[in-house]
Backbone bond lengths (Angstrom), bond angles and torsions (degrees), N, CA, C in turn:
res aa  C-N    CA-C-N  psi(-1)  N-CA   C-N-CA  omega(-1)  CA-C   N-CA-C  phi
1 M - - - 1.446 - - 1.519 110.63 -
2 D 1.287 115.53 143.53 1.458 121.78 179.05 1.526 108.30 -109.82
3 R 1.319 116.49 99.97 1.464 121.50 -175.97 1.531 112.52 -66.78
4 I 1.336 116.74 -31.72 1.464 119.49 179.71 1.529 109.33 -67.33
5 A 1.318 117.14 -45.33 1.461 120.95 178.35 1.526 110.56 -63.31
6 D 1.330 117.66 -38.36 1.462 121.07 177.17 1.528 110.59 -61.94
7 T 1.325 116.74 -42.98 1.460 121.16 179.49 1.524 111.26 -63.74
8 L 1.319 116.95 -44.02 1.464 120.55 179.01 1.522 110.87 -63.59
9 T 1.332 117.37 -37.86 1.459 121.57 178.12 1.521 110.87 -67.04
10 I 1.332 117.58 -39.80 1.464 121.09 177.45 1.533 110.14 -62.29
11 I 1.327 117.08 -43.08 1.472 120.82 178.13 1.525 109.91 -64.16
12 R 1.333 116.98 -46.97 1.472 121.81 -179.15 1.536 110.77 -59.40
13 N 1.340 116.93 -45.60 1.464 120.61 -179.56 1.527 111.27 -66.73
14 G 1.328 117.20 -38.56 1.461 120.60 177.14 1.520 111.80 -62.02
15 L 1.328 116.92 -38.88 1.462 120.80 177.99 1.525 111.42 -67.44
16 M 1.335 116.65 -37.04 1.470 120.05 -178.19 1.529 111.87 -66.61
17 V 1.330 117.75 -34.34 1.469 120.36 179.78 1.531 111.56 -99.12
18 K 1.339 116.75 10.76 1.464 124.39 174.63 1.533 112.83 59.15
19 K 1.323 116.41 42.61 1.465 120.11 175.16 1.520 109.44 -73.85
20 E 1.332 115.49 151.42 1.454 119.82 177.68 1.521 111.03 -75.82
21 S 1.344 116.34 -38.07 1.462 120.32 179.78 1.524 109.51 -149.11
22 V 1.342 114.78 158.69 1.468 121.62 177.01 1.520 108.73 -132.09
23 K 1.335 115.66 155.41 1.461 121.95 -176.83 1.524 109.19 -119.47
24 T 1.338 116.96 132.45 1.462 121.91 179.07 1.528 109.54 -132.72
25 P 1.324 117.47 158.57 1.466 119.97 174.68 1.532 110.85 -63.21
26 C 1.312 116.10 150.89 1.461 121.59 -175.34 1.527 111.48 -89.31
27 L 1.308 116.01 127.53 1.461 124.62 171.95 1.520 107.56 -137.76
28 K 1.312 116.34 152.72 1.463 120.37 -179.87 1.536 111.04 -61.07
29 V 1.321 117.56 -39.70 1.471 121.61 -179.80 1.528 110.18 -66.54
30 V 1.331 117.04 -40.70 1.464 121.08 -179.38 1.532 110.38 -66.93
31 V 1.327 117.66 -35.53 1.464 120.91 175.06 1.532 109.42 -62.93
32 G 1.329 117.28 -42.15 1.463 121.13 177.07 1.515 112.17 -62.42
33 I 1.327 116.67 -41.51 1.468 120.62 177.84 1.527 109.49 -65.03
34 G 1.325 117.16 -41.15 1.462 120.99 177.87 1.513 112.47 -61.10
35 E 1.333 116.86 -40.67 1.469 120.62 177.85 1.521 110.59 -62.49
36 V 1.325 117.00 -42.46 1.468 120.69 179.60 1.528 110.06 -66.04
37 L 1.338 117.68 -45.00 1.468 120.73 -179.44 1.530 111.14 -61.19
38 K 1.322 117.04 -39.65 1.468 120.22 179.30 1.525 110.89 -69.60
39 K 1.329 116.78 -45.16 1.463 120.60 -177.93 1.530 111.42 -63.87
40 E 1.327 116.54 -35.36 1.466 120.57 -179.43 1.528 112.38 -84.01
41 G 1.341 118.22 -5.75 1.459 121.06 175.78 1.514 115.03 86.91
42 W 1.310 119.03 17.36 1.467 121.70 -179.37 1.533 112.13 -83.76
43 I 1.335 117.03 -26.00 1.464 121.27 175.62 1.528 107.96 -130.34
44 K 1.342 116.35 160.66 1.467 119.79 178.57 1.517 110.99 -72.01
45 D 1.344 115.83 -49.79 1.449 119.52 -173.82 1.521 109.25 -162.51
46 F 1.316 115.66 166.28 1.456 121.24 169.89 1.515 107.80 -147.44
47 A 1.315 115.52 150.38 1.459 120.12 -178.47 1.519 109.33 -142.85
48 V 1.330 115.86 142.17 1.462 121.90 175.97 1.525 107.23 -95.69
49 K 1.327 116.59 122.87 1.463 122.71 -179.55 1.517 109.24 -120.42
50 E 1.323 115.44 161.20 1.461 120.38 177.57 1.523 108.73 -134.47
51 K 1.333 115.13 134.75 1.453 121.23 178.42 1.518 108.45 -145.46
52 N 1.305 117.41 127.36 1.468 122.50 -179.12 1.520 112.08 55.28
53 N 1.330 117.32 43.64 1.468 124.47 -179.82 1.528 113.51 61.32
54 K 1.329 118.06 21.26 1.465 121.98 175.20 1.523 107.81 -120.95
55 S 1.326 115.73 129.91 1.461 120.62 179.65 1.523 110.04 -94.33
56 F 1.308 115.76 144.53 1.458 121.40 175.14 1.519 108.99 -147.84
57 I 1.312 115.63 164.33 1.467 122.11 -177.82 1.517 108.13 -116.57
58 I 1.318 115.96 135.31 1.460 120.99 174.76 1.529 107.38 -109.89
59 F 1.338 115.36 117.79 1.463 122.02 176.40 1.521 107.99 -96.00
60 T 1.331 118.08 124.03 1.459 122.32 173.70 1.520 106.71 -92.85
61 L 1.324 115.89 115.16 1.461 121.68 -172.48 1.528 111.09 -79.71
62 K 1.320 115.26 156.63 1.463 121.54 -175.16 1.527 109.61 -116.84
63 Y 1.329 114.99 136.37 1.460 122.48 178.14 1.524 109.32 -130.28
64 S 1.333 116.67 154.65 1.463 120.15 176.41 1.537 108.85 -81.98
65 E 1.329 117.06 177.45 1.462 120.96 -177.84 1.518 112.81 -63.70
66 D 1.333 117.11 -30.95 1.469 119.46 179.37 1.530 112.56 -83.79
67 G 1.337 117.46 2.23 1.461 120.91 175.53 1.513 115.20 94.52
68 S 1.333 117.69 -2.17 1.462 118.94 179.06 1.531 109.61 -81.13
69 P 1.341 117.32 143.91 1.461 119.72 -177.68 1.530 112.14 -69.21
70 A 1.335 115.87 150.11 1.464 121.39 178.01 1.524 109.88 -66.91
71 I 1.328 117.16 -33.74 1.468 122.11 179.06 1.518 108.47 -97.41
72 S 1.331 116.59 118.03 1.462 118.85 175.78 1.530 110.75 -90.18
73 Q 1.322 117.39 -32.66 1.470 121.99 176.69 1.518 109.21 -143.22
74 I 1.318 116.05 140.27 1.461 121.96 171.26 1.523 105.52 -138.68
75 K 1.336 116.15 112.78 1.463 121.67 -171.73 1.519 111.52 -122.38
76 K 1.305 115.79 138.62 1.469 122.60 173.94 1.518 107.27 -81.57
77 V 1.318 117.55 129.93 1.461 121.64 -179.97 1.522 110.25 -99.09
78 S 1.318 116.66 -56.28 1.461 121.98 -179.12 1.524 108.87 -84.84
79 K 1.312 116.33 128.60 1.456 121.34 -177.92 1.528 109.13 -117.77
80 P 1.333 118.31 161.63 1.473 119.22 -179.64 1.525 113.21 -58.39
81 G 1.326 117.39 -33.65 1.466 120.60 -179.99 1.509 113.84 -81.17
82 K 1.323 116.62 -22.05 1.462 120.59 -178.93 1.525 109.14 -146.31
83 R 1.307 115.42 94.33 1.460 120.86 178.63 1.523 109.25 -75.22
84 V 1.328 116.34 142.42 1.459 121.72 -179.99 1.528 107.65 -116.42
85 Y 1.330 115.73 111.83 1.460 121.82 178.74 1.524 108.83 -110.19
86 V 1.321 116.03 140.28 1.466 120.91 179.70 1.519 109.15 -133.77
87 S 1.339 115.35 147.08 1.463 119.10 171.75 1.534 106.85 -82.44
88 Y 1.307 117.02 170.44 1.465 118.64 -177.35 1.524 111.30 -66.35
89 R 1.322 117.79 -21.95 1.472 121.07 178.22 1.532 111.64 -77.53
90 E 1.325 117.38 -22.32 1.469 121.96 -175.07 1.525 113.28 -100.14
91 I 1.324 119.02 5.29 1.466 121.39 -177.50 1.532 108.44 -65.31
92 P 1.331 117.03 124.27 1.466 119.29 -175.03 1.522 112.84 -76.38
93 K 1.334 115.10 150.30 1.458 120.66 170.12 1.521 106.47 -86.29
94 V 1.307 116.80 129.45 1.456 121.40 -177.99 1.520 108.68 -96.88
95 R 1.318 116.52 121.00 1.460 122.82 179.81 1.524 112.00 50.82
96 S 1.326 115.86 49.08 1.472 123.76 178.07 1.525 112.48 55.71
97 G 1.320 117.14 34.68 1.449 121.21 177.47 1.516 114.51 95.78
98 Y 1.342 118.75 -7.52 1.463 121.51 179.24 1.524 112.31 -83.25
99 G 1.305 117.59 -14.88 1.455 122.10 177.98 1.515 110.82 -106.57
100 T 1.329 115.31 -176.96 1.456 121.33 -177.42 1.515 110.11 -132.16
101 A 1.327 116.56 131.13 1.460 121.99 170.64 1.521 106.72 -97.02
102 I 1.330 117.06 136.31 1.465 121.37 179.83 1.519 108.08 -115.06
103 L 1.348 115.54 125.35 1.464 121.74 -176.63 1.522 111.14 -120.98
104 S 1.321 114.59 150.33 1.454 121.65 170.32 1.522 106.41 -101.47
105 T 1.322 116.73 111.34 1.459 122.05 -175.90 1.523 109.79 -117.76
106 P 1.325 118.02 170.69 1.468 119.38 173.66 1.532 112.81 -62.51
107 K 1.329 117.34 -17.89 1.462 121.61 179.16 1.519 112.07 -96.73
108 G 1.330 117.79 10.37 1.463 122.34 178.31 1.513 111.90 111.00
109 I 1.322 115.87 -171.93 1.467 121.95 177.45 1.522 107.20 -80.91
110 L 1.333 116.70 119.77 1.466 122.12 -175.91 1.519 110.78 -130.66
111 T 1.336 115.61 160.31 1.459 120.63 170.14 1.525 108.09 -78.38
112 G 1.321 116.66 167.81 1.455 120.58 177.68 1.519 112.01 -60.79
113 K 1.335 117.44 -40.31 1.467 121.83 179.96 1.525 111.06 -64.60
114 Q 1.331 116.08 -44.82 1.465 120.00 179.72 1.523 110.93 -64.10
115 A 1.338 116.55 -41.12 1.462 120.43 -179.28 1.527 110.63 -64.24
116 K 1.332 117.60 -38.29 1.462 120.25 176.87 1.525 111.09 -64.66
117 Q 1.332 116.79 -41.32 1.461 120.45 179.16 1.527 111.43 -65.77
118 E 1.320 115.88 -38.39 1.470 121.15 179.98 1.531 111.93 -81.04
119 K 1.327 116.39 -8.63 1.466 123.33 -175.13 1.527 110.53 55.00
120 A 1.348 114.16 49.75 1.459 120.60 -179.17 1.522 109.05 -125.31
121 G 1.302 116.03 121.09 1.454 121.10 174.34 1.516 108.78 -91.98
122 G 1.322 116.37 179.52 1.458 119.29 179.52 1.506 111.39 169.28
123 E 1.320 115.17 -159.50 1.458 121.07 -178.61 1.525 108.85 -86.05
124 L 1.330 116.77 126.21 1.459 122.92 178.59 1.526 107.74 -80.48
125 L 1.329 116.80 101.93 1.470 121.54 -174.79 1.519 112.45 -75.41
126 C 1.335 117.13 -56.23 1.463 119.72 -175.79 1.521 110.82 -157.24
127 V 1.321 115.19 167.83 1.461 122.47 174.41 1.529 108.51 -125.89
128 V 1.325 115.01 144.17 1.467 121.44 -178.39 1.524 107.95 -129.87
129 Y 1.330 115.22 134.01 1.471 119.90 172.62 1.506 110.23 -156.32
């Protein structure tokens, strides 16, 4: 099972039915992705909660004033069967800089811009635009 892909699908489906928030299982990588999405302005907020000794994450989704979601696409790039690794020189620009690439690097979960500044390559997890 690919928990990252499951989380992205839960977010995508929540946006399609205009939910205010969605709940996903808690993983360290998903918390890192949530921090990046919040910092880049793709979601309103996220919080890690615990109930009955099980941790989960609640993502509060973001919409514009006309009701359209802030995220139009969120795609998983690296898959369990085919991992995609990039050096800091090969990090792609997403939608000419209007989107965000999210990478798992030795320095943590970073955006493409941050990874280039840190000169850290890694696994290209997903792209958001």
